[in-house]
C-alpha positions as CSV (number, residue, x, y, z in Angstrom):
1,M,-5.5,35.4,-30.5
2,S,-4.9,35.3,-34.2
3,A,-5.2,38.5,-36.1
4,H,-7.8,36.9,-38.3
5,S,-10.3,36.1,-35.6
6,P,-12.6,38.4,-33.6
7,A,-11.9,38.4,-29.8
8,P,-14.6,36.4,-28.1
9,P,-15.8,37.1,-24.6
10,R,-13.6,35.4,-22.0
11,S,-15.0,33.2,-19.2
12,R,-13.5,33.0,-15.7
13,A,-12.0,29.6,-16.7
14,H,-10.3,31.0,-19.7
15,R,-8.9,33.9,-17.6
16,L,-7.5,31.4,-15.2
17,A,-6.0,29.4,-18.1
18,S,-4.5,32.6,-19.4
19,L,-2.9,33.3,-16.0
20,I,-1.2,29.9,-15.9
21,A,0.2,30.4,-19.4
22,G,0.8,34.2,-19.2
23,R,3.9,35.9,-20.4
24,R,5.0,36.8,-16.9
25,T,2.9,34.5,-14.7
26,K,4.4,31.3,-16.3
27,W,7.6,32.1,-14.5
28,A,5.7,32.4,-11.2
29,V,4.1,29.0,-11.8
30,L,7.6,27.4,-12.4
31,A,9.0,29.2,-9.3
32,L,6.1,27.9,-7.2
33,W,6.8,24.3,-8.2
34,I,10.5,24.6,-7.6
35,V,9.8,26.0,-4.1
36,L,7.4,23.1,-3.4
37,L,10.0,20.5,-4.5
38,L,12.8,22.1,-2.5
39,A,10.6,22.2,0.6
40,L,8.9,18.8,0.3
41,G,11.3,16.9,-2.0
42,P,13.5,15.6,0.8
43,L,10.4,13.9,2.4
44,A,9.9,11.8,-0.8
45,G,13.1,9.9,-0.1
46,K,11.8,9.0,3.4
47,L,8.7,7.2,2.1
48,G,10.3,3.8,2.6
49,D,10.8,4.7,6.3
50,V,7.1,4.7,6.9
51,E,6.2,1.6,4.9
52,K,4.7,-1.2,6.9
53,N,5.0,-4.7,5.4
54,D,4.2,-6.7,8.5
55,A,1.0,-8.7,9.0
56,A,-0.8,-5.8,10.8
57,A,-0.4,-3.6,7.8
58,W,-2.5,-6.0,5.7
59,L,-4.9,-7.4,8.3
60,P,-8.6,-6.4,8.6
61,G,-8.7,-3.8,11.5
62,G,-11.3,-5.6,13.7
63,A,-10.5,-9.2,12.8
64,E,-9.9,-11.8,15.5
65,S,-6.4,-12.5,14.1
66,T,-5.6,-8.8,14.5
67,Q,-6.8,-8.9,18.1
68,V,-4.4,-11.9,18.7
69,V,-1.5,-9.9,17.3
70,K,-2.2,-7.2,19.8
71,L,-2.6,-9.6,22.7
72,Q,0.7,-11.2,21.9
73,E,2.4,-8.0,22.8
74,Q,1.7,-8.8,26.5
75,F,3.8,-12.0,26.2
76,R,7.0,-10.4,25.0
77,K,8.9,-7.2,25.3
78,D,9.7,-7.1,21.6
79,E,7.8,-8.0,18.4
80,T,9.2,-11.2,17.0
81,M,8.9,-13.3,13.9
82,L,9.7,-17.0,13.9
83,A,12.4,-18.3,11.6
84,V,12.4,-22.1,10.9
85,V,15.8,-23.5,10.0
86,V,15.5,-26.8,8.3
87,Y,18.2,-29.3,7.3
88,E,17.6,-32.1,4.9
89,R,19.7,-35.1,3.6
90,P,17.5,-37.3,1.4
91,G,19.7,-40.4,2.3
92,G,19.3,-39.8,6.0
93,I,20.8,-37.4,8.6
94,T,24.3,-38.3,9.6
95,A,26.2,-37.7,12.9
96,A,28.1,-34.9,11.3
97,D,24.8,-33.3,10.3
98,R,23.5,-33.4,13.8
99,T,26.7,-31.9,15.1
100,K,26.5,-29.1,12.6
101,A,22.8,-28.4,13.5
102,A,23.6,-28.4,17.2
103,S,26.5,-26.0,16.8
104,D,24.4,-23.7,14.7
105,V,21.9,-23.2,17.6
106,G,24.4,-21.2,19.7
107,A,25.6,-19.3,16.6
108,L,22.1,-18.4,15.6
109,Q,21.3,-17.0,19.1
110,H,24.2,-14.6,18.7
111,L,22.7,-13.0,15.5
112,P,21.3,-9.5,15.9
113,G,17.8,-9.6,17.2
114,A,17.8,-13.4,17.9
115,Q,15.9,-14.8,20.9
116,K,16.4,-18.2,22.5
117,A,16.5,-20.9,19.9
118,Q,14.8,-24.3,20.2
119,G,16.0,-27.5,18.6
120,P,17.3,-29.1,16.6
121,F,14.3,-31.4,16.4
122,P,14.7,-34.6,14.2
123,S,12.0,-35.7,11.9
124,K,10.4,-39.1,12.3
125,D,11.7,-40.4,9.0
126,G,15.3,-39.4,10.1
127,K,15.9,-37.3,7.0
128,A,15.6,-33.8,8.4
129,L,16.4,-31.5,11.4
130,Q,14.5,-28.4,12.4
131,T,15.5,-25.4,14.7
132,L,13.2,-22.6,15.7
133,V,14.6,-19.1,16.2
134,P,12.5,-16.0,17.0
135,F,13.9,-12.7,15.7
136,T,12.8,-9.2,16.7
137,D,11.2,-7.1,14.1
138,E,14.0,-4.5,14.0
139,D,15.9,-6.0,11.1
140,V,14.4,-9.4,10.2
141,T,15.9,-9.3,6.7
142,G,19.4,-8.8,8.0
143,A,19.0,-11.5,10.6
144,V,17.6,-14.0,8.1
145,D,20.4,-13.2,5.7
146,G,22.9,-13.9,8.5
147,A,21.2,-17.1,9.4
148,R,21.2,-18.3,5.8
149,D,24.9,-17.6,5.4
150,L,25.6,-19.5,8.7
151,V,23.5,-22.7,8.2
152,K,24.5,-23.3,4.6
153,R,28.1,-23.8,5.6
154,G,27.7,-27.5,6.4
155,P,28.8,-31.0,5.4
156,P,28.5,-31.8,1.6
157,G,25.1,-33.1,0.7
158,L,23.3,-31.4,3.6
159,N,20.7,-28.9,2.4
160,A,19.8,-26.1,4.7
161,H,17.1,-23.4,4.4
162,V,15.5,-20.7,6.5
163,T,11.7,-20.5,6.2
164,G,8.8,-19.8,8.5
165,P,7.2,-16.3,8.9
166,A,10.6,-14.6,9.2
167,G,12.1,-16.4,6.2
168,G,9.0,-15.6,4.0
169,G,8.8,-12.1,5.3
170,A,12.5,-11.5,4.6
171,D,12.1,-12.7,1.0
172,Q,9.1,-10.3,0.5
173,F,10.9,-7.4,2.2
174,E,13.9,-7.9,-0.1
175,V,11.6,-7.5,-3.1
176,F,9.9,-4.4,-1.7
177,K,13.2,-2.8,-0.7
178,S,14.3,-2.5,-4.4
179,I,10.8,-2.0,-5.9
180,D,10.6,1.8,-5.9
181,G,13.9,2.4,-7.6
182,F,13.3,-0.4,-10.2
183,L,9.8,0.8,-11.0
184,L,10.9,4.4,-11.3
185,M,13.6,3.4,-13.8
186,A,11.4,1.0,-15.7
187,A,8.4,3.5,-15.9
188,G,10.8,6.3,-16.9
189,I,12.4,4.4,-19.7
190,V,9.0,3.1,-21.0
191,V,7.5,6.7,-21.0
192,I,10.6,8.2,-22.7
193,V,10.7,5.6,-25.5
194,L,7.0,5.9,-26.2
195,L,7.0,9.7,-26.2
196,L,9.9,9.7,-28.6
197,I,7.8,7.5,-30.9
198,I,4.6,9.4,-30.4
199,Y,5.9,12.9,-30.7
200,R,8.7,12.2,-33.3
201,S,10.7,14.9,-31.6
202,P,14.0,14.4,-29.8
203,V,13.3,17.1,-27.2
204,L,9.5,17.4,-26.6
205,W,9.4,14.2,-24.4
206,F,11.6,16.0,-21.8
207,V,8.9,18.4,-20.6
208,P,6.1,15.8,-19.8
209,V,8.7,13.5,-18.2
210,L,10.1,16.4,-16.0
211,S,6.5,17.3,-15.0
212,A,5.8,13.7,-14.1
213,V,8.9,13.5,-12.0
214,F,7.9,16.7,-10.2
215,A,4.4,15.2,-9.6
216,L,5.8,11.9,-8.3
217,G,8.1,13.7,-5.9
218,L,5.2,15.8,-4.6
219,A,3.0,12.7,-4.3
220,Q,5.5,10.7,-2.3
221,S,6.0,13.7,0.0
222,V,2.3,14.0,0.6
223,V,1.9,10.3,1.2
224,Y,4.9,10.4,3.6
225,L,3.3,13.2,5.6
226,L,-0.1,11.4,5.7
227,A,1.6,8.2,6.9
228,K,3.7,10.0,9.5
229,N,1.0,12.2,10.9
230,A,-2.4,10.9,10.0
231,G,-2.0,7.1,10.5
232,L,-2.2,6.2,6.8
233,T,-1.1,2.6,6.1
234,V,1.6,2.4,3.3
235,N,3.1,-0.8,2.2
236,G,5.4,-2.0,-0.5
237,Q,2.5,-2.7,-2.9
238,S,0.8,0.7,-2.6
239,A,4.2,2.5,-2.8
240,G,5.1,0.6,-6.0
241,I,1.7,1.2,-7.6
242,L,2.0,4.9,-6.7
243,T,5.1,5.2,-8.9
244,V,3.6,3.6,-12.0
245,L,0.2,5.3,-11.5
246,V,1.7,8.8,-11.3
247,F,3.9,8.2,-14.4
248,G,1.1,6.7,-16.4
249,V,-1.7,9.1,-15.5
250,A,0.6,12.2,-15.7
251,T,1.7,11.2,-19.2
252,D,-1.9,10.5,-20.2
253,Y,-2.9,14.0,-19.2
254,A,0.2,15.4,-20.8
255,L,-0.6,13.7,-24.1
256,L,-4.1,15.1,-24.1
257,L,-3.0,18.7,-23.3
258,V,-0.1,18.7,-25.8
259,A,-2.3,17.4,-28.6
260,R,-4.8,20.2,-27.9
261,Y,-2.0,22.7,-27.6
262,R,-0.7,21.6,-31.0
263,E,-4.1,22.1,-32.5
264,E,-4.3,25.6,-31.1
265,L,-0.8,26.5,-32.3
266,H,-2.2,26.1,-35.9
267,R,-4.9,28.6,-35.1
268,H,-3.0,31.2,-33.1
269,E,0.1,33.2,-33.8
270,D,0.8,33.8,-30.1
271,R,1.8,30.6,-28.3
272,H,0.5,32.0,-24.9
273,E,-3.0,32.4,-26.3
274,A,-2.8,29.0,-28.0
275,M,-2.0,27.4,-24.6
276,A,-4.7,29.4,-22.8
277,Y,-7.3,28.1,-25.3
278,A,-5.9,24.6,-25.2
279,L,-5.9,24.5,-21.4
280,H,-9.4,26.0,-21.3
281,R,-10.7,23.3,-23.7
282,A,-8.8,20.3,-22.4
283,A,-8.8,21.0,-18.6
284,P,-12.5,20.1,-18.0
285,A,-12.0,16.6,-19.3
286,V,-8.7,16.1,-17.5
287,I,-10.1,17.4,-14.2
288,A,-13.2,15.3,-14.6
289,S,-11.1,12.3,-15.3
290,A,-8.8,12.9,-12.3
291,A,-11.8,13.5,-10.1
292,T,-13.4,10.2,-11.2
293,V,-10.3,8.2,-10.6
294,A,-9.5,9.9,-7.3
295,V,-13.0,9.6,-5.9
296,G,-13.2,6.0,-7.0
297,L,-9.9,5.3,-5.2
298,L,-11.0,7.1,-2.0
299,C,-14.0,4.7,-1.8
300,L,-11.4,2.1,-0.8
301,L,-11.3,3.9,2.6
302,L,-14.5,1.9,3.3
303,A,-12.6,-1.4,3.1
304,D,-12.0,-3.6,6.2
305,M,-8.6,-4.6,4.9
306,N,-6.0,-2.2,6.1
307,S,-3.9,-2.7,3.0
308,T,-6.8,-2.0,0.7
309,A,-8.0,1.0,2.8
310,G,-4.5,2.5,2.7
311,M,-4.2,2.0,-1.1
312,G,-7.1,4.5,-1.7
313,P,-5.5,7.7,-0.3
314,V,-2.0,6.7,-1.6
315,A,-3.2,6.3,-5.2
316,A,-5.6,9.2,-5.0
317,A,-2.7,11.5,-3.9
318,G,-0.8,10.3,-6.9
319,V,-3.6,11.1,-9.3
320,L,-4.3,14.5,-7.9
321,T,-0.6,15.6,-7.9
322,A,-0.4,14.3,-11.5
323,L,-3.4,16.5,-12.3
324,A,-1.9,19.5,-10.5
325,S,1.4,19.2,-12.4
326,M,-0.1,18.7,-15.8
327,V,-2.5,21.7,-15.6
328,T,0.0,24.1,-14.1
329,L,3.6,23.1,-14.5
330,L,3.4,21.5,-17.9
331,P,1.6,24.4,-19.6
332,A,4.1,26.9,-18.1
333,L,7.1,24.8,-19.3
334,L,5.6,24.4,-22.8
335,V,5.1,28.1,-23.3
336,I,8.5,28.9,-21.7
337,F,10.3,26.7,-24.2
338,G,8.2,27.8,-27.2
339,R,7.2,26.1,-30.5
340,W,10.7,24.8,-31.2
341,L,10.1,21.9,-28.7
342,F,8.0,20.2,-31.5
343,W,11.0,20.2,-33.9
344,P,11.2,18.9,-36.5
345,L,7.4,19.0,-36.9
346,V,6.9,22.5,-35.6
347,P,3.2,23.5,-35.8
348,R,2.8,26.9,-37.5
349,Y,-0.2,29.3,-37.6
350,D,-2.3,28.8,-40.7
351,A,-5.8,30.2,-41.2
352,K,-6.9,27.1,-43.0
353,Y,-6.9,25.2,-39.7
354,L,-10.0,27.3,-38.6
355,K,-12.0,24.9,-40.8
356,P,-12.7,21.4,-39.4
357,E,-11.7,19.6,-42.6
358,A,-8.1,20.9,-42.5
359,Y,-7.4,19.4,-39.1
360,E,-9.3,16.2,-39.8
361,A,-7.1,15.6,-42.8
362,E,-4.1,15.2,-40.4
363,H,-5.9,12.2,-38.8
364,G,-6.2,9.9,-41.8
365,I,-6.4,6.5,-39.9
366,W,-8.9,7.7,-37.3
367,S,-10.9,9.5,-39.9
368,R,-11.3,6.1,-41.7
369,V,-12.3,4.5,-38.3
370,A,-14.9,7.2,-37.8
371,T,-16.2,6.7,-41.3
372,L,-16.5,2.9,-40.6
373,V,-18.4,3.7,-37.4
374,G,-20.8,5.9,-39.4
375,K,-21.4,3.2,-42.0
376,H,-21.8,0.1,-39.9
377,P,-22.6,1.3,-36.3
378,R,-24.9,-1.6,-35.3
379,A,-22.7,-4.3,-36.7
380,L,-19.7,-2.9,-34.9
381,W,-21.2,-2.5,-31.5
382,V,-23.0,-5.9,-31.6
383,G,-19.9,-7.7,-32.8
384,T,-17.6,-6.1,-30.3
385,A,-20.1,-6.7,-27.4
386,I,-20.4,-10.3,-28.3
387,G,-16.6,-10.7,-28.4
388,L,-16.2,-9.1,-24.9
389,L,-19.0,-11.3,-23.6
390,A,-17.2,-14.3,-24.8
391,L,-14.1,-13.3,-22.8
392,T,-16.2,-13.1,-19.6
393,F,-16.6,-16.9,-19.7
394,G,-13.0,-17.0,-18.4
395,L,-14.3,-15.8,-15.0
396,G,-15.0,-19.4,-14.2
397,S,-11.3,-20.0,-14.0
398,L,-10.7,-17.1,-11.6
399,K,-9.4,-18.4,-8.2
400,A,-9.4,-15.3,-5.9
401,D,-9.2,-17.2,-2.6
402,G,-5.6,-16.3,-1.7
403,L,-2.1,-17.5,-2.5
404,S,-0.1,-20.2,-0.7
405,D,3.4,-19.3,0.6
406,A,4.9,-20.9,-2.6
407,G,2.3,-19.2,-4.8
408,Q,3.2,-15.7,-3.7
409,F,6.4,-15.7,-5.7
410,T,7.0,-16.1,-9.4
411,G,10.2,-18.0,-8.6
412,R,11.3,-20.3,-5.7
413,P,13.1,-18.3,-3.0
414,D,14.8,-20.0,-0.1
415,S,11.7,-19.7,2.2
416,V,9.5,-21.6,-0.3
417,V,12.0,-24.4,-0.8
418,G,12.4,-24.6,3.0
419,S,8.6,-24.8,3.6
420,E,8.3,-27.6,1.1
421,I,11.0,-29.6,3.0
422,V,9.2,-29.0,6.3
423,A,6.0,-30.2,4.8
424,R,7.7,-33.4,3.6
425,H,9.2,-34.4,7.0
426,Y,7.1,-32.7,9.7
427,P,3.5,-32.1,10.6
428,A,2.3,-29.9,7.7
429,G,1.5,-27.0,9.9
430,S,4.9,-27.0,11.6
431,G,6.5,-23.5,11.8
432,A,3.2,-21.6,11.4
433,P,1.0,-22.7,14.4
434,A,-2.4,-21.4,15.4
435,V,-2.1,-19.1,18.3
436,V,-4.8,-19.3,21.0
437,I,-4.9,-16.7,23.8
438,G,-7.4,-16.7,26.7
439,K,-7.8,-16.0,30.4
440,A,-5.2,-17.9,32.5
441,S,-8.0,-18.9,34.9
442,A,-9.4,-21.2,32.1
443,A,-6.1,-22.6,31.0
444,G,-7.0,-26.2,31.8
445,P,-10.3,-26.4,30.0
446,L,-8.9,-24.4,27.1
447,A,-5.9,-26.8,26.6
448,A,-8.2,-29.8,26.7
449,T,-10.5,-28.2,24.1
450,I,-7.7,-27.3,21.8
451,G,-6.0,-30.7,22.1
452,K,-9.2,-32.7,21.0
453,T,-10.1,-30.4,18.1
454,R,-9.9,-32.3,14.9
455,G,-7.0,-31.0,12.7
456,V,-4.7,-30.2,15.6
457,A,-1.5,-32.3,15.7
458,E,0.4,-30.9,18.7
459,L,-0.1,-28.4,21.5
460,S,2.6,-26.4,23.1
461,R,3.1,-25.8,26.7
462,P,1.2,-22.8,28.1
463,V,2.8,-19.4,28.4
464,A,1.2,-17.0,31.0
465,A,1.4,-13.3,31.3
466,N,-0.8,-10.5,32.8
467,G,-3.7,-12.9,33.6
468,L,-3.6,-14.4,30.1
469,V,-2.4,-17.8,28.8
470,Q,-1.1,-18.5,25.3
471,Y,-1.0,-21.8,23.4
472,E,0.5,-22.7,20.0
473,A,-1.3,-25.4,18.2
474,T,0.5,-27.2,15.3
475,L,-2.0,-28.1,12.6
476,R,-2.0,-31.4,10.7
477,D,-2.4,-29.7,7.3
478,P,-0.2,-27.1,5.6
479,A,-0.8,-23.7,7.1
480,D,-1.9,-22.2,3.7
481,S,-4.4,-25.0,2.8
482,K,-8.2,-25.0,2.8
483,A,-8.1,-27.9,5.3
484,A,-6.1,-25.8,7.8
485,Q,-8.6,-22.9,7.5
486,Q,-11.4,-25.3,8.3
487,T,-9.5,-26.4,11.3
488,I,-9.3,-22.7,12.4
489,D,-13.0,-22.4,12.1
490,R,-13.5,-25.6,14.3
491,L,-10.9,-24.3,16.8
492,R,-12.5,-20.9,17.1
493,D,-16.0,-22.5,17.6
494,A,-14.5,-24.7,20.3
495,A,-12.4,-22.1,22.0
496,H,-15.2,-19.5,22.1
497,A,-17.4,-22.1,23.8
498,V,-15.0,-22.6,26.8
499,P,-16.7,-20.8,29.7
500,S,-15.1,-17.6,31.0
501,A,-12.0,-18.1,28.7
502,D,-12.7,-15.2,26.4
503,A,-10.4,-17.0,23.9
504,K,-9.2,-15.7,20.6
505,V,-7.6,-17.7,17.8
506,G,-5.0,-16.2,15.5
507,G,-1.8,-17.1,13.7
508,T,-0.8,-17.4,10.0
509,T,-3.7,-19.5,8.9
510,A,-6.3,-17.5,10.8
511,T,-4.9,-14.3,9.3
512,A,-5.3,-15.7,5.8
513,L,-8.8,-16.7,6.6
514,D,-9.7,-13.3,8.0
515,I,-8.2,-11.6,5.0
516,Q,-10.2,-13.7,2.6
517,R,-13.5,-13.0,4.4
518,A,-12.8,-9.2,4.7
519,S,-12.0,-9.1,1.0
520,D,-15.3,-10.8,0.1
521,R,-17.1,-8.2,2.3
522,D,-15.1,-5.3,0.7
523,N,-16.1,-6.5,-2.8
524,K,-19.8,-6.6,-2.0
525,V,-19.8,-3.1,-0.4
526,I,-17.3,-1.0,-2.3
527,I,-18.0,-2.0,-5.9
528,P,-21.6,-0.8,-6.0
529,I,-20.5,2.5,-4.2
530,V,-17.8,3.1,-6.8
531,L,-20.2,2.5,-9.7
532,S,-22.7,4.9,-8.2
533,V,-20.1,7.7,-7.6
534,V,-18.5,7.4,-11.0
535,L,-22.0,7.5,-12.7
536,L,-22.9,10.6,-10.8
537,I,-19.7,12.4,-11.9
538,L,-20.4,11.4,-15.5
539,I,-23.9,12.7,-15.3
540,L,-22.7,16.1,-14.0
541,L,-19.9,16.3,-16.6
542,L,-22.0,15.4,-19.7
543,R,-25.3,16.9,-18.4
544,A,-27.1,13.8,-19.6
545,L,-28.2,10.4,-18.4
546,V,-28.1,8.0,-21.3
547,A,-24.5,8.7,-22.4
548,P,-23.2,8.1,-18.8
549,L,-25.1,4.9,-18.5
550,L,-23.7,3.7,-21.9
551,M,-20.2,4.6,-20.7
552,M,-20.5,2.7,-17.4
553,A,-22.0,-0.3,-19.1
554,T,-19.2,-0.6,-21.7
555,V,-16.5,-0.1,-19.1
556,V,-18.0,-2.7,-16.7
557,L,-18.2,-5.1,-19.7
558,S,-14.6,-4.4,-20.5
559,F,-13.6,-5.0,-16.9
560,L,-15.3,-8.4,-16.8
561,A,-13.8,-9.4,-20.2
562,S,-10.3,-8.4,-19.0
563,L,-10.7,-10.3,-15.7
564,G,-12.0,-13.4,-17.6
565,A,-9.2,-13.3,-20.2
566,C,-6.5,-12.7,-17.5
567,A,-7.9,-15.6,-15.3
568,L,-7.3,-18.0,-18.2
569,I,-3.9,-16.5,-19.0
570,F,-2.8,-16.7,-15.3
571,Q,-3.8,-20.3,-15.0
572,H,-2.9,-21.7,-18.4
573,G,-0.2,-19.3,-19.6
574,F,1.8,-18.3,-16.5
575,G,0.9,-21.3,-14.3
576,F,-0.1,-19.1,-11.3
577,E,-2.2,-21.0,-8.7
578,G,-4.7,-18.2,-8.3
579,T,-4.8,-14.5,-7.2
580,D,-4.6,-12.6,-4.0
581,T,-8.0,-12.2,-2.3
582,G,-7.9,-8.4,-2.8
583,F,-7.1,-8.7,-6.5
584,P,-10.7,-8.5,-8.0
585,L,-11.5,-5.3,-6.0
586,L,-8.2,-3.5,-6.9
587,A,-8.5,-4.6,-10.5
588,F,-12.0,-3.3,-10.6
589,I,-11.0,0.1,-9.1
590,F,-8.1,0.6,-11.5
591,L,-9.8,-0.7,-14.7
592,V,-13.2,1.0,-14.2
593,A,-11.7,4.3,-13.1
594,L,-9.0,4.3,-15.9
595,G,-11.5,2.9,-18.4
596,V,-13.9,5.7,-17.7
597,D,-10.9,8.0,-18.1
598,Y,-10.6,7.4,-21.8
599,N,-14.3,7.5,-22.4
600,I,-14.4,10.9,-20.6
601,F,-11.7,12.2,-23.0
602,L,-13.7,11.0,-26.0
603,M,-17.3,11.9,-24.9
604,H,-16.3,15.3,-23.6
605,R,-14.9,16.2,-27.0
606,V,-17.9,14.5,-28.7
607,R,-20.2,16.7,-26.7
608,E,-18.3,19.8,-27.6
609,E,-18.3,19.0,-31.3
610,S,-22.0,17.9,-31.2
611,E,-23.0,21.4,-30.2
612,A,-21.7,22.7,-33.5
613,L,-22.0,19.7,-35.8
614,G,-24.8,17.5,-34.4
615,T,-24.5,14.3,-32.5
616,R,-23.6,11.8,-35.2
617,R,-21.2,14.2,-37.0
618,G,-19.9,15.2,-33.6
619,I,-19.2,11.5,-32.7
620,Q,-17.2,11.0,-35.9
621,R,-15.2,14.2,-35.5
622,G,-14.6,13.6,-31.8
623,L,-13.3,10.1,-32.6
624,T,-11.2,11.4,-35.4
625,V,-9.4,14.1,-33.5
626,T,-9.0,12.3,-30.2
627,G,-8.3,8.8,-31.6
628,G,-4.6,9.1,-31.9
629,V,-3.9,10.9,-28.6
630,I,-6.2,8.6,-26.5
631,T,-4.7,5.5,-28.1
632,S,-1.2,6.8,-27.4
633,A,-2.2,7.5,-23.8
634,G,-3.6,4.0,-23.4
635,L,-0.3,2.5,-24.7
636,V,1.7,4.6,-22.3
637,L,-0.4,3.7,-19.3
638,A,-0.5,0.0,-20.2
639,A,3.3,0.0,-20.7
640,T,3.9,1.6,-17.3
641,F,1.7,-0.8,-15.5
642,A,3.3,-3.7,-17.4
643,A,6.5,-2.8,-15.5
644,L,4.8,-4.4,-12.4
645,A,4.5,-7.7,-14.3
646,T,8.3,-8.0,-14.2
647,L,8.4,-8.2,-10.4
648,P,9.0,-11.5,-8.7
649,L,5.8,-11.2,-6.6
650,V,2.7,-12.9,-8.1
651,S,0.3,-10.3,-6.7
652,M,2.2,-7.4,-8.2
653,A,2.8,-9.2,-11.5
654,E,-0.9,-10.1,-11.8
655,M,-2.0,-6.5,-11.0
656,G,0.3,-5.0,-13.6
657,F,-0.7,-7.5,-16.2
658,V,-4.5,-7.1,-15.7
659,V,-4.4,-3.3,-15.8
660,A,-2.2,-3.3,-18.9
661,F,-4.4,-5.8,-20.6
662,G,-7.6,-4.0,-19.6
663,V,-6.4,-0.6,-20.6
664,L,-5.4,-1.8,-24.0
665,L,-8.8,-3.6,-24.4
666,D,-10.6,-0.5,-23.3
667,T,-8.5,1.8,-25.5
668,L,-8.5,-0.2,-28.7
669,I,-11.9,-1.8,-28.6
670,V,-14.4,-0.1,-26.2
671,R,-13.4,3.5,-26.8
672,S,-12.5,3.1,-30.5
673,L,-15.4,1.0,-31.7
674,L,-18.0,-0.2,-29.1
675,L,-18.9,3.1,-27.4
676,P,-18.8,5.4,-30.6
677,A,-20.8,2.8,-32.6
678,L,-23.4,2.4,-29.9
679,S,-23.7,6.1,-29.4
680,Y,-23.9,6.7,-33.2
681,D,-26.7,4.1,-33.5
682,I,-28.7,5.8,-30.8
683,G,-28.1,9.3,-32.0
684,R,-28.8,12.5,-30.2
685,R,-31.0,10.6,-27.7
686,I,-27.7,9.8,-25.8
687,W,-27.9,13.3,-24.4
688,T,-31.3,12.7,-22.9
689,P,-32.6,14.6,-20.9
690,G,-30.2,17.4,-21.8
691,R,-30.5,20.2,-24.2
692,L,-28.6,18.5,-27.0
693,A,-31.2,15.7,-27.2
694,R,-33.7,18.3,-28.4
695,N,-31.7,21.0,-30.2
696,R,-30.2,20.8,-33.6
697,P,-26.7,22.2,-34.3
698,S,-26.3,25.9,-35.3
699,P,-25.4,26.2,-39.0
700,E,-23.2,29.2,-38.2
701,R,-21.2,27.4,-35.6
702,S,-20.6,24.4,-37.7
703,K,-18.8,26.4,-40.5
704,V,-15.7,27.6,-38.6
705,L,-13.9,26.4,-35.5
706,E,-13.3,29.8,-33.9
707,P,-11.9,29.8,-30.3
708,V,-14.4,30.2,-27.6
709,G,-13.6,31.9,-24.3
């Protein structure tokens, strides 16, 4: 407390804030975090051990294709993935080529995890050979790498590739294997560079980054324990998003708290008191923001898709640990190091900062933006709304019905090249057959039904085990095509109609079809629930109805505009064939939750200022004093998610790009212009039915910004 201000009464929240930033208790807070990291830190490094990137980790829990995966366990002792080795010579296969392929069969069977190989099978046009090798799931990546080294050592002019489920899976596993380290490094560099620019201090950046690293370590440990003991599904996608989300969100919260702490350092001689007031003032918005994001993410638990349902708790754990670190560890570290952290722009106590005008003078750009909002509110919100609506027309270009095998990668890995060769020379569905399992007693009728189903090119011999029979049906069309999915529907209808067969149809194409339908269901169920939950939180936070409705409307408009713009960019700019089926839902969750995030920061401060200055003046001052810090937070979060856009997987690149684009759109347009202008035009009615909609500001409170306990 400054010597020039009377001591106000202190609330329970202020006493708690004082405890975190106390002269002695700050050391206890630091010690607690060190103990936590020493105890749980080693578990963070084991997160990769519990990741599941196989088909079951992504499949809808009750889907027919999932049931087939489980039934297949009765036909083999070990889980296997099929590798398709394909050889091609455009001028025609030679005798030397056939000798090479035949000799490879024996060598392939001696690779770790290899089962009995079949082939080589010549193509009808005489330009290709194909060998099928099942590998156990223990180390598919290593086995495929070994197979590729082996088969590529052939006669000059003979091209050899390893594709099929094992080849494609190995290429994806290779990406996920290095994703955590790469994203940690990329996110760390981005955050450090931006904090150096924002703070203009060579040392201050270290404290938020250290706090974010502590938060990430704790988050990874918690997720590991949940995956190990509670059955949480973690895959490479969710683990990668966890890294950038923790860094981005933690830095956002740090920017908000440090900015408020810097304000209070101007008003208090004692840095411990300055932090207590800063934490007391900033914490409600930060906690509400984290609660909104976390609750929205946890709504994903209602998803049918295992991968989507697993994403919710993983990301929520990251947000909550980021919150815990930024409201406990960060304040303790800031007061431990003292004011010198801000060097060379060290904030000193000055009584003039108790007047609003003094601090507003430090925010020249945003003061001018606030003035513009006050002069032309209707023109601003109408113009920005029309611009956002125009971007939504791009939604017509959005193709969210899944990606083909080739479309999953931004480049052309070996499995993609191999699958294209297979499609040129063999039945298009070769290497990824439909799997039909039914009762062995109905094997004959089942085989006859499968064989005459339109779209089926070949039928394998039956394999029997435990009273069941399994057939593999090669499809005429590429396994990742719409025509193949239509064949699966016909095959299911026909197989289900075979009396007493109790048949189930699965396989690669059936899995993709089930994923698409489960994603459509998840979109229809989860999006309305998230909107309702977030709106309820906003109503409780702002104690009003109109302002939360405005916030939700602007954020949803921003989401639709971002999705529309990105659909055009993906198709015409990057040349992507479409998006993953789960893309719209995950984009919605992140953009709506994170978009509301910044609106909460703004409107919580606006409400605080409106109590003293009135609503319209409060909007201008709230925008003035938060504009810089919220924009900085948006830039940091966008930059950290943009790191995902550098990955060679289309689904990750698209997610990173749309979140980065949407956050920037929300930060620079919605929060800076649309929402303030719309709120200013409506006036104090935005607080309806709350007290602020009826009461005018107190003249006494509007004169001086004294700390409030």
